[in-house]
DSSP file (Angstrom, degrees, kcal/mol; ACC not computed):
  #  RESIDUE AA STRUCTURE BP1 BP2  ACC     N-H-->O    O-->H-N    N-H-->O    O-->H-N    TCO  KAPPA ALPHA  PHI   PSI    X-CA   Y-CA   Z-CA
    1    1 A M     >        0   0    0      0, 0.0     4,-2.7     0, 0.0     5,-0.3   0.000 360.0 360.0 360.0 -37.5   33.1   80.0 -210.5
    2    2 A E  H  >  +     0   0    0      1,-0.2     4,-3.5     2,-0.2     5,-0.2   0.960 360.0  48.9 -54.1 -47.9   36.5   80.6 -212.4
    3    3 A N  H  > S+     0   0    0      1,-0.2     4,-2.7     2,-0.2    -1,-0.2   0.905 111.6  49.0 -66.4 -42.5   38.0   81.9 -209.2
    4    4 A F  H  > S+     0   0    0      2,-0.2     4,-0.8     1,-0.2    -1,-0.2   0.907 114.7  45.9 -64.0 -41.2   36.6   78.7 -207.2
    5    5 A L  H ><>S+     0   0    0     -4,-2.7     5,-2.6     1,-0.2     3,-0.7   0.913 111.5  52.8 -72.2 -40.6   38.0   76.3 -209.9
    6    6 A F  H ><5S+     0   0    0     -4,-3.5     3,-1.6    -5,-0.3    -2,-0.2   0.921 107.2  50.4 -65.9 -40.4   41.3   78.2 -209.9
    7    7 A S  H 3<5S+     0   0    0     -4,-2.7    -1,-0.3     1,-0.3    -2,-0.2   0.666 110.1  49.9 -70.9 -12.6   41.7   78.0 -206.2
    8    8 A K  T <<5S-     0   0    0     -4,-0.8    -1,-0.3    -3,-0.7    -2,-0.2   0.301 115.6-119.5-101.6  12.0   41.1   74.3 -206.3
    9    9 A N  T < 5S+     0   0    0     -3,-1.6    -3,-0.2    -4,-0.2    -2,-0.1   0.835  83.1 113.6  60.3  42.8   43.7   74.1 -209.1
   10   10 A K    >>< +     0   0    0     -5,-2.6     3,-1.2    -6,-0.1     4,-0.6   0.210  31.0 108.8-121.7  13.4   41.1   72.6 -211.6
   11   11 A I  H >>  +     0   0    0     -6,-0.5     4,-1.9     1,-0.2     3,-1.0   0.864  69.8  68.9 -55.2 -38.5   40.9   75.5 -214.1
   12   12 A D  H 34 S+     0   0    0      1,-0.2     6,-2.0     2,-0.2     4,-0.5   0.771  93.1  59.9 -48.7 -27.6   42.7   73.2 -216.6
   13   13 A F  H <4 S+     0   0    0     -3,-1.2    -1,-0.2     1,-0.2    -2,-0.2   0.894 111.5  35.2 -67.0 -41.4   39.6   71.1 -216.8
   14   14 A I  H << S+     0   0    0     -3,-1.0    -2,-0.2    -4,-0.6    -1,-0.2   0.734 113.2  54.5 -91.9 -26.1   37.3   73.7 -218.0
   15   15 A D  S  < S-     0   0    0     -4,-1.9    -1,-0.2    49,-0.0    -2,-0.1   0.485 107.6-115.5 -96.2   0.5   39.6   75.8 -220.3
   16   16 A G  S    S+     0   0    0     -4,-0.5    -3,-0.1    -5,-0.3    -4,-0.1   0.433  84.2 118.4  92.2  -3.6   40.7   72.7 -222.4
   17   17 A T  S    S+     0   0    0     -5,-0.3     2,-0.9    -6,-0.2    -4,-0.2   0.910  73.0  55.2 -61.7 -43.7   44.4   72.9 -221.3
   18   18 A L  S    S-     0   0    0     -6,-2.0    -1,-0.2    -7,-0.1    -2,-0.2  -0.787  85.7-157.1-101.1  92.3   44.1   69.3 -219.7
   19   19 A Q        -     0   0    0     -2,-0.9    -2,-0.1     1,-0.1    -6,-0.0  -0.281  27.1 -97.0 -71.3 156.3   42.8   67.0 -222.5
   20   20 A K        -     0   0    0      1,-0.1    -1,-0.1    -7,-0.0     8,-0.1  -0.561  42.9-129.0 -70.8 129.9   41.0   63.7 -221.7
   21   21 A P        -     0   0    0      0, 0.0     2,-0.1     0, 0.0     3,-0.1  -0.369  31.2 -91.1 -75.0 165.9   43.5   60.8 -221.9
   22   22 A E    >   -     0   0    0      1,-0.1     3,-2.1     2,-0.1     6,-0.2  -0.460  50.2 -91.9 -72.2 144.3   42.7   57.8 -224.0
   23   23 A K  T 3  S+     0   0    0      1,-0.3    -1,-0.1    -2,-0.1     3,-0.1  -0.199 113.6  32.0 -52.2 139.5   40.9   54.9 -222.3
   24   24 A G  T 3  S+     0   0    0      1,-0.4    -1,-0.3    -3,-0.1    -2,-0.1   0.130  90.7 123.3  99.1 -23.8   43.3   52.2 -220.9
   25   25 A K  S X  S-     0   0    0     -3,-2.1     3,-1.5     1,-0.1     4,-0.5  -0.425  74.5-116.2 -77.3 156.7   46.1   55.0 -220.1
   26   26 A L  T 3  S+     0   0    0      1,-0.3     3,-0.2     2,-0.1    -1,-0.1   0.719 113.5  47.5 -63.4 -24.5   47.2   55.2 -216.5
   27   27 A D  T 3> S+     0   0    0      1,-0.2     4,-2.2     2,-0.1    -1,-0.3   0.489  86.7  89.7 -94.7  -1.6   45.9   58.8 -216.1
   28   28 A Y  H <> S+     0   0    0     -3,-1.5     4,-2.3    -6,-0.2    -1,-0.2   0.926  87.9  47.2 -62.0 -42.3   42.4   58.1 -217.6
   29   29 A M  H  > S+     0   0    0     -4,-0.5     4,-2.1     2,-0.2    -1,-0.2   0.959 113.2  46.1 -60.0 -55.8   40.7   57.1 -214.2
   30   30 A P  H  > S+     0   0    0      0, 0.0     4,-2.3     0, 0.0    -1,-0.2   0.897 113.4  50.9 -56.9 -44.8   42.1   60.0 -212.2
   31   31 A W  H  X S+     0   0    0     -4,-2.2     4,-2.3     1,-0.2    -2,-0.2   0.881 109.2  51.6 -60.5 -38.2   41.1   62.4 -215.0
   32   32 A M  H  X S+     0   0    0     -4,-2.3     4,-2.6    -5,-0.2    -1,-0.2   0.925 107.5  51.6 -67.0 -38.6   37.6   60.9 -215.0
   33   33 A R  H  X S+     0   0    0     -4,-2.1     4,-2.5     1,-0.2    -2,-0.2   0.942 112.7  45.6 -63.2 -48.2   37.2   61.3 -211.4
   34   34 A F  H  X S+     0   0    0     -4,-2.3     4,-2.5     1,-0.2    -1,-0.2   0.839 108.4  55.8 -58.2 -34.0   38.2   65.0 -211.6
   35   35 A D  H  X S+     0   0    0     -4,-2.3     4,-2.3     2,-0.2    -1,-0.2   0.905 110.0  46.5 -66.2 -46.2   36.0   65.5 -214.5
   36   36 A A  H  X S+     0   0    0     -4,-2.6     4,-2.3     2,-0.2    -2,-0.2   0.915 111.4  51.9 -58.1 -46.5   33.0   64.2 -212.4
   37   37 A M  H  X S+     0   0    0     -4,-2.5     4,-2.7     1,-0.2    -2,-0.2   0.960 110.6  46.3 -59.0 -52.5   33.9   66.3 -209.5
   38   38 A V  H  X S+     0   0    0     -4,-2.5     4,-2.4     1,-0.2    -1,-0.2   0.895 112.1  51.3 -59.6 -39.1   34.1   69.5 -211.5
   39   39 A K  H  X S+     0   0    0     -4,-2.3     4,-2.8     2,-0.2    -1,-0.2   0.874 108.6  52.4 -60.9 -38.0   30.9   68.7 -213.2
   40   40 A S  H  X S+     0   0    0     -4,-2.3     4,-2.3     2,-0.2     5,-0.2   0.918 109.2  49.3 -63.1 -43.2   29.3   68.2 -209.9
   41   41 A W  H  X S+     0   0    0     -4,-2.7     4,-1.6     2,-0.2    -2,-0.2   0.952 112.6  48.2 -60.6 -50.0   30.6   71.5 -208.7
   42   42 A L  H  < S+     0   0    0     -4,-2.4     4,-0.5     1,-0.2     3,-0.3   0.922 114.3  43.1 -55.2 -55.2   29.2   73.2 -211.7
   43   43 A T  H >< S+     0   0    0     -4,-2.8     3,-0.7     1,-0.2    -1,-0.2   0.779 109.9  57.5 -71.0 -27.7   25.8   71.7 -211.6
   44   44 A T  H 3< S+     0   0    0     -4,-2.3    -1,-0.2     1,-0.2    -2,-0.2   0.828 106.6  51.7 -61.4 -39.1   25.5   72.2 -207.8
   45   45 A A  T 3< S+     0   0    0     -4,-1.6     2,-0.3    -3,-0.3    -1,-0.2   0.588  99.6  77.2 -82.1  -6.8   26.1   75.9 -208.4
   46   46 A M  S <  S-     0   0    0     -3,-0.7     5,-0.0    -4,-0.5    -4,-0.0  -0.686  83.5 -99.2-112.7 161.6   23.4   76.5 -211.0
   47   47 A E     >  -     0   0    0     -2,-0.3     4,-2.4     1,-0.1     3,-0.2  -0.286  38.4-110.5 -71.0 157.9   19.7   76.9 -211.0
   48   48 A K  H  > S+     0   0    0      1,-0.2     4,-2.7     2,-0.2     5,-0.3   0.923 114.8  54.5 -57.3 -48.1   17.5   73.8 -212.0
   49   49 A G  H  > S+     0   0    0      1,-0.2     4,-0.9     2,-0.2    -1,-0.2   0.906 112.8  41.2 -49.1 -48.9   16.4   75.3 -215.3
   50   50 A I  H  > S+     0   0    0     -3,-0.2     4,-0.6     1,-0.2    -1,-0.2   0.870 114.3  55.1 -76.3 -36.0   19.9   75.9 -216.5
   51   51 A R  H >< S+     0   0    0     -4,-2.4     3,-0.7     1,-0.3     4,-0.4   0.849 105.3  52.6 -63.2 -36.3   21.0   72.4 -215.0
   52   52 A D  H >< S+     0   0    0     -4,-2.7     3,-0.7     1,-0.2    -1,-0.3   0.840 102.4  60.0 -65.7 -34.9   18.3   70.7 -217.0
   53   53 A S  H 3< S+     0   0    0     -4,-0.9    -1,-0.2    -5,-0.3    -2,-0.2   0.661 113.7  34.6 -75.3 -15.6   19.7   72.4 -220.2
   54   54 A I  T X< S+     0   0    0     -3,-0.7     3,-2.2    -4,-0.6    -1,-0.2   0.303  78.6 112.7-122.9   5.3   23.3   70.7 -219.8
   55   55 A K  T <  S+     0   0    0     -3,-0.7    -2,-0.1    -4,-0.4    -1,-0.1   0.660  79.0  50.8 -58.4 -20.1   22.5   67.3 -218.4
   56   56 A Y  T 3  S+     0   0    0     -4,-0.2    -1,-0.3    -3,-0.1    -2,-0.1   0.319  78.4 130.5-103.2   5.2   23.6   65.6 -221.5
   57   57 A A    <   -     0   0    0     -3,-2.2     3,-0.1     1,-0.1    -3,-0.1  -0.285  52.6-146.7 -46.4 131.7   27.0   67.4 -221.6
   58   58 A T  S    S+     0   0    0      1,-0.2     2,-0.3     2,-0.0    -1,-0.1   0.738  74.9   4.4 -82.1 -22.9   29.8   64.8 -222.1
   59   59 A S  S  > S-     0   0    0      1,-0.0     4,-1.5   -20,-0.0     3,-0.2  -0.968  75.4-105.3-156.5 162.9   32.4   66.8 -220.0
   60   60 A E  H  > S+     0   0    0     -2,-0.3     4,-2.4     1,-0.2     5,-0.1   0.772 117.6  63.3 -71.7 -21.5   32.7   69.8 -217.9
   61   61 A A  H  > S+     0   0    0      2,-0.2     4,-2.3     1,-0.2    -1,-0.2   0.894 102.7  52.0 -55.8 -46.7   34.6   71.5 -220.8
   62   62 A D  H  > S+     0   0    0     -3,-0.2     4,-2.5     1,-0.2    -2,-0.2   0.930 110.0  47.3 -64.0 -41.5   31.4   71.1 -222.8
   63   63 A I  H  X S+     0   0    0     -4,-1.5     4,-2.6     1,-0.2    -2,-0.2   0.898 112.6  49.2 -64.4 -37.6   29.4   72.8 -220.1
   64   64 A W  H  X S+     0   0    0     -4,-2.4     4,-2.1     2,-0.2    -1,-0.2   0.844 110.4  48.9 -72.5 -31.8   31.8   75.6 -219.8
   65   65 A T  H  X S+     0   0    0     -4,-2.3     4,-1.6     2,-0.2    -1,-0.2   0.863 110.7  51.4 -70.2 -38.7   31.9   76.2 -223.5
   66   66 A D  H  X S+     0   0    0     -4,-2.5     4,-2.1    -5,-0.2    -2,-0.2   0.933 110.8  50.7 -60.3 -44.3   28.0   76.2 -223.5
   67   67 A F  H  X S+     0   0    0     -4,-2.6     4,-3.9     1,-0.2     5,-0.2   0.918 108.4  50.3 -58.3 -47.2   28.1   78.8 -220.6
   68   68 A H  H  X S+     0   0    0     -4,-2.1     4,-0.8     1,-0.2    -1,-0.2   0.816 112.3  47.9 -62.0 -32.6   30.5   81.1 -222.4
   69   69 A E  H  < S+     0   0    0     -4,-1.6    -1,-0.2     2,-0.2    -2,-0.2   0.873 122.8  34.3 -74.9 -35.4   28.3   81.0 -225.5
   70   70 A R  H  < S+     0   0    0     -4,-2.1    -2,-0.2    -5,-0.1    -3,-0.2   0.880 136.4  16.4 -84.9 -46.3   25.2   81.7 -223.5
   71   71 A F  H  < S+     0   0    0     -4,-3.9    -3,-0.2    -5,-0.2     4,-0.2   0.086  88.3 139.1-119.2  22.2   26.4   84.0 -220.7
   72   72 A G  S >< S-     0   0    0     -4,-0.8     3,-0.5    -5,-0.2    -3,-0.1   0.046  71.8 -83.7 -63.8 174.7   29.8   85.3 -221.8
   73   73 A K  T 3  S+     0   0    0      1,-0.3     2,-0.9     2,-0.0    -1,-0.1   0.802 125.1  50.8 -51.4 -44.6   31.1   88.7 -221.5
   74   74 A E  T 3  S+     0   0    0     40,-0.1     2,-1.2     4,-0.0    -1,-0.3  -0.474  71.8 153.5 -97.9  62.1   29.4   90.1 -224.7
   75   75 A S    <>  -     0   0    0     -2,-0.9     4,-2.9    -3,-0.5     5,-0.2  -0.760  25.3-170.1 -96.9 100.5   25.9   88.8 -223.8
   76   76 A S  H  > S+     0   0    0     -2,-1.2     4,-2.8     2,-0.2     5,-0.2   0.918  85.4  52.6 -57.4 -45.6   23.5   91.2 -225.6
   77   77 A P  H  > S+     0   0    0      0, 0.0     4,-2.7     0, 0.0    -1,-0.2   0.962 112.1  47.8 -62.8 -41.0   20.4   89.9 -223.9
   78   78 A R  H  > S+     0   0    0      2,-0.2     4,-2.7     1,-0.2     5,-0.2   0.937 111.1  50.0 -56.5 -48.9   22.1   90.4 -220.4
   79   79 A A  H  X S+     0   0    0     -4,-2.9     4,-2.3     1,-0.2     5,-0.2   0.923 111.1  48.8 -64.8 -43.0   23.2   93.9 -221.4
   80   80 A F  H  X S+     0   0    0     -4,-2.8     4,-2.0     2,-0.2    -2,-0.2   0.933 111.1  52.0 -59.3 -48.2   19.6   94.7 -222.5
   81   81 A E  H  X S+     0   0    0     -4,-2.7     4,-2.4    -5,-0.2    -2,-0.2   0.946 110.7  45.9 -54.1 -53.1   18.3   93.3 -219.2
   82   82 A L  H  X S+     0   0    0     -4,-2.7     4,-2.7     1,-0.2    -1,-0.2   0.895 109.8  54.4 -71.3 -36.4   20.7   95.5 -217.1
   83   83 A K  H  X S+     0   0    0     -4,-2.3     4,-2.9    -5,-0.2    -1,-0.2   0.911 109.4  49.6 -57.6 -41.9   19.8   98.6 -219.2
   84   84 A Q  H  X S+     0   0    0     -4,-2.0     4,-2.2    -5,-0.2    -2,-0.2   0.939 108.8  50.7 -60.5 -49.1   16.2   98.0 -218.4
   85   85 A K  H  X S+     0   0    0     -4,-2.4     4,-1.3     2,-0.2    -2,-0.2   0.901 110.4  51.1 -61.8 -40.8   17.0   97.6 -214.7
   86   86 A I  H >< S+     0   0    0     -4,-2.7     3,-2.0     1,-0.2    -2,-0.2   0.997 109.1  49.3 -53.3 -64.3   18.9  101.0 -214.9
   87   87 A V  H 3< S+     0   0    0     -4,-2.9    -1,-0.2     1,-0.3    -2,-0.2   0.843 115.3  44.3 -52.2 -35.8   16.1  102.7 -216.4
   88   88 A A  H 3< S+     0   0    0     -4,-2.2    -1,-0.3    -5,-0.2    -2,-0.2   0.569  84.2 112.2 -84.2  -6.5   13.6  101.3 -213.7
   89   89 A T    <<  +     0   0    0     -3,-2.0     2,-0.3    -4,-1.3     3,-0.1  -0.419  44.6 177.9 -72.5 133.6   15.8  101.9 -210.8
   90   90 A R        -     0   0    0     -2,-0.2     3,-0.1     1,-0.1     4,-0.1  -0.946  35.1-134.6-130.6 156.3   14.3  104.6 -208.5
   91   91 A Q    >   +     0   0    0     -2,-0.3     3,-2.5     1,-0.2    -1,-0.1   0.866  44.6 158.4 -76.4 -40.2   15.4  105.9 -205.2
   92   92 A D  T 3  S-     0   0    0      1,-0.3    -1,-0.2    -3,-0.1     7,-0.0  -0.304  76.3 -20.9  49.8-123.5   12.0  105.8 -203.7
   93   93 A R  T 3  S+     0   0    0     -3,-0.1    -1,-0.3     2,-0.0     2,-0.1   0.321 110.2 110.7 -97.5   3.5   12.6  105.7 -199.9
   94   94 A S  S <  S-     0   0    0     -3,-2.5    -3,-0.0     1,-0.1     0, 0.0  -0.417  74.8-102.4 -78.4 156.5   16.1  104.6 -200.0
   95   95 A S     >  -     0   0    0      1,-0.1     4,-2.6    -2,-0.1     5,-0.2  -0.291  34.1-106.8 -72.1 166.2   19.1  106.9 -199.0
   96   96 A V  H  > S+     0   0    0      1,-0.2     4,-2.9     2,-0.2     5,-0.2   0.854 120.5  51.5 -53.8 -48.4   21.2  108.5 -201.6
   97   97 A S  H  > S+     0   0    0      2,-0.2     4,-1.9     1,-0.2    -1,-0.2   0.846 109.8  49.5 -73.0 -34.0   24.1  106.2 -200.9
   98   98 A T  H  > S+     0   0    0      2,-0.2     4,-1.9     3,-0.1    -2,-0.2   0.915 113.4  46.5 -56.9 -52.3   21.9  103.1 -201.2
   99   99 A Y  H  X S+     0   0    0     -4,-2.6     4,-2.2     1,-0.2    -2,-0.2   0.916 112.2  50.1 -65.1 -46.4   20.4  104.3 -204.5
  100  100 A Y  H  X S+     0   0    0     -4,-2.9     4,-3.3     2,-0.2    -1,-0.2   0.925 108.9  53.1 -53.0 -48.4   23.9  105.2 -205.9
  101  101 A T  H  X S+     0   0    0     -4,-1.9     4,-2.2     1,-0.2    -1,-0.2   0.864 108.1  50.4 -61.4 -37.5   25.2  101.7 -204.9
  102  102 A K  H  X S+     0   0    0     -4,-1.9     4,-1.9     2,-0.2    -1,-0.2   0.912 114.4  43.7 -66.4 -43.8   22.4  100.1 -206.7
  103  103 A L  H  X S+     0   0    0     -4,-2.2     4,-2.7     2,-0.2    -2,-0.2   0.925 113.6  50.2 -63.3 -45.2   23.1  102.1 -209.8
  104  104 A R  H  X S+     0   0    0     -4,-3.3     4,-3.5     2,-0.2     5,-0.2   0.887 106.9  55.9 -61.5 -40.8   26.9  101.6 -209.6
  105  105 A T  H  X S+     0   0    0     -4,-2.2     4,-2.7     1,-0.2     5,-0.2   0.945 113.9  39.5 -59.6 -51.2   26.4   97.9 -209.2
  106  106 A L  H  X S+     0   0    0     -4,-1.9     4,-2.4     2,-0.2    -2,-0.2   0.925 114.5  53.1 -65.2 -39.1   24.4   97.9 -212.5
  107  107 A W  H  X S+     0   0    0     -4,-2.7     4,-2.7     2,-0.2    -2,-0.2   0.921 110.3  48.5 -56.1 -48.6   26.7  100.3 -214.2
  108  108 A D  H  X S+     0   0    0     -4,-3.5     4,-2.0     1,-0.2    -1,-0.2   0.910 111.8  47.2 -62.5 -43.1   29.7   98.1 -213.3
  109  109 A E  H  X S+     0   0    0     -4,-2.7     4,-0.9     1,-0.2    -1,-0.2   0.900 110.8  53.3 -69.3 -33.3   28.2   94.9 -214.5
  110  110 A T  H >X S+     0   0    0     -4,-2.4     4,-3.0    -5,-0.2     3,-0.8   0.932 107.0  50.9 -58.8 -45.4   27.1   96.6 -217.7
  111  111 A S  H 3< S+     0   0    0     -4,-2.7    -1,-0.2     1,-0.3    -2,-0.2   0.883 106.6  55.2 -66.9 -32.5   30.7   97.8 -218.3
  112  112 A S  H 3< S+     0   0    0     -4,-2.0    -1,-0.3     2,-0.2    -2,-0.2   0.738 116.0  37.7 -65.2 -22.2   31.9   94.3 -217.8
  113  113 A I  H << S+     0   0    0     -4,-0.9    -2,-0.2    -3,-0.8    -3,-0.1   0.900 139.5   9.3 -93.1 -60.4   29.5   93.0 -220.6
  114  114 A L  S  < S-     0   0    0     -4,-3.0    -1,-0.2    -5,-0.2    -2,-0.2  -0.810  86.2-140.2-128.1  85.0   29.8   96.0 -223.0
  115  115 A P        -     0   0    0      0, 0.0    -4,-0.1     0, 0.0    -3,-0.1  -0.101  20.8-113.0 -52.5 139.8   32.6   98.4 -222.0
  116  116 A F        -     0   0    0      1,-0.1     2,-0.2    11,-0.0    11,-0.1  -0.496  35.8-105.2 -66.6 142.4   31.8  102.1 -222.4
  117  117 A P        -     0   0    0      0, 0.0     2,-0.3     0, 0.0    -1,-0.1  -0.498  33.4-131.4 -67.2 135.5   33.9  103.8 -225.0
  118  118 A K        -     0   0    0     -2,-0.2     2,-0.2    -3,-0.0     0, 0.0  -0.687  15.1-137.3 -83.9 145.1   36.7  106.0 -223.6
  119  119 A C    >   -     0   0    0     -2,-0.3     3,-0.8     4,-0.2     8,-0.1  -0.629  11.0-129.0 -98.6 165.0   37.0  109.4 -224.8
  120  120 A S  T 3  S+     0   0    0     -2,-0.2    -1,-0.1     1,-0.2    -2,-0.0   0.369  97.3  72.4 -96.5   8.3   40.4  111.0 -225.6
  121  121 A C  T 3  S-     0   0    0      2,-0.1    -1,-0.2     3,-0.0     3,-0.1   0.479  91.7-136.8 -98.9   0.4   39.9  114.2 -223.6
  122  122 A N    <   +     0   0    0     -3,-0.8     2,-0.5     1,-0.2    -2,-0.1   0.781  49.1 151.7  54.2  32.4   40.2  112.4 -220.3
  123  123 A S    >>  -     0   0    0      1,-0.1     3,-1.1     2,-0.0     4,-0.7  -0.841  44.7-146.2 -91.4 123.0   37.2  114.4 -218.8
  124  124 A F  H 3> S+     0   0    0     -2,-0.5     4,-1.4     1,-0.2     3,-0.3   0.846  98.4  63.9 -52.6 -38.2   35.3  112.4 -216.1
  125  125 A S  H 3> S+     0   0    0      1,-0.2     4,-2.7     2,-0.2    -1,-0.2   0.751  91.3  64.2 -62.9 -27.7   32.1  114.1 -217.3
  126  126 A C  H <> S+     0   0    0     -3,-1.1     4,-2.1     1,-0.2    -1,-0.2   0.970 106.8  40.0 -64.2 -53.1   32.4  112.3 -220.7
  127  127 A E  H  X S+     0   0    0     -4,-0.7     4,-1.9    -3,-0.3    -1,-0.2   0.780 117.9  46.9 -68.5 -28.4   32.0  108.8 -219.4
  128  128 A V  H  X S+     0   0    0     -4,-1.4     4,-2.6     2,-0.2    -1,-0.2   0.869 111.1  53.8 -85.0 -33.2   29.3  109.8 -216.8
  129  129 A G  H  X S+     0   0    0     -4,-2.7     4,-2.2    -5,-0.2     5,-0.2   0.891 109.5  49.2 -63.3 -37.5   27.5  111.8 -219.6
  130  130 A K  H  X S+     0   0    0     -4,-2.1     4,-2.4    -5,-0.2    -2,-0.2   0.941 111.3  50.1 -72.4 -41.1   27.5  108.6 -221.8
  131  131 A R  H  X S+     0   0    0     -4,-1.9     4,-0.6     1,-0.2    -2,-0.2   0.918 113.2  42.8 -59.2 -45.7   26.1  106.6 -218.9
  132  132 A L  H  < S+     0   0    0     -4,-2.6     3,-0.4     1,-0.2     4,-0.3   0.818 114.6  49.7 -77.0 -26.7   23.4  108.9 -218.2
  133  133 A S  H >< S+     0   0    0     -4,-2.2     3,-1.2     1,-0.2    -2,-0.2   0.901 106.3  58.8 -78.7 -37.0   22.4  109.5 -222.0
  134  134 A D  H 3< S+     0   0    0     -4,-2.4    -1,-0.2    -5,-0.2    -2,-0.2   0.736 110.3  40.8 -55.8 -21.8   22.4  105.7 -222.6
  135  135 A Y  T 3< S+     0   0    0     -4,-0.6     2,-0.3    -3,-0.4    -1,-0.2   0.344  85.2 114.0-115.5  -1.5   19.7  105.1 -219.9
  136  136 A Q    <         0   0    0     -3,-1.2   -49,-0.1    -4,-0.3    -3,-0.0  -0.614 360.0 360.0 -84.9 144.7   17.3  107.9 -220.5
  137  137 A E              0   0    0     -2,-0.3    -1,-0.1   -50,-0.1    -4,-0.0   0.450 360.0 360.0 -75.3 360.0   13.9  107.1 -221.7
């Protein structure tokens, strides 16, 4: 969503850079139109259950702040969910490349939420060992 808003030159609305003008100012109505448009984009892109939880937000910046608190980079519930998926992932009848791709996708998302510590020996096996030991039952 950040990429989409950035491409539309509307990122200033959600990061708080562009503050709401006072009522009666010349730029108040254009700001309100853009705010409504960005809120519409955000709510259209989310699931109904999430949409219901933010319907009383006063601006898209409030929505964005709420999302960062709930789903931000350091989301422990999401990290737990990903670790459970990694543990449950099985090759079954899929090819090795398909199985590895599933695991790699889960590893990458986990790394973006809770980055793996880097070792000082620069050995590839250290990070792989860390990944494997984290997810063993």
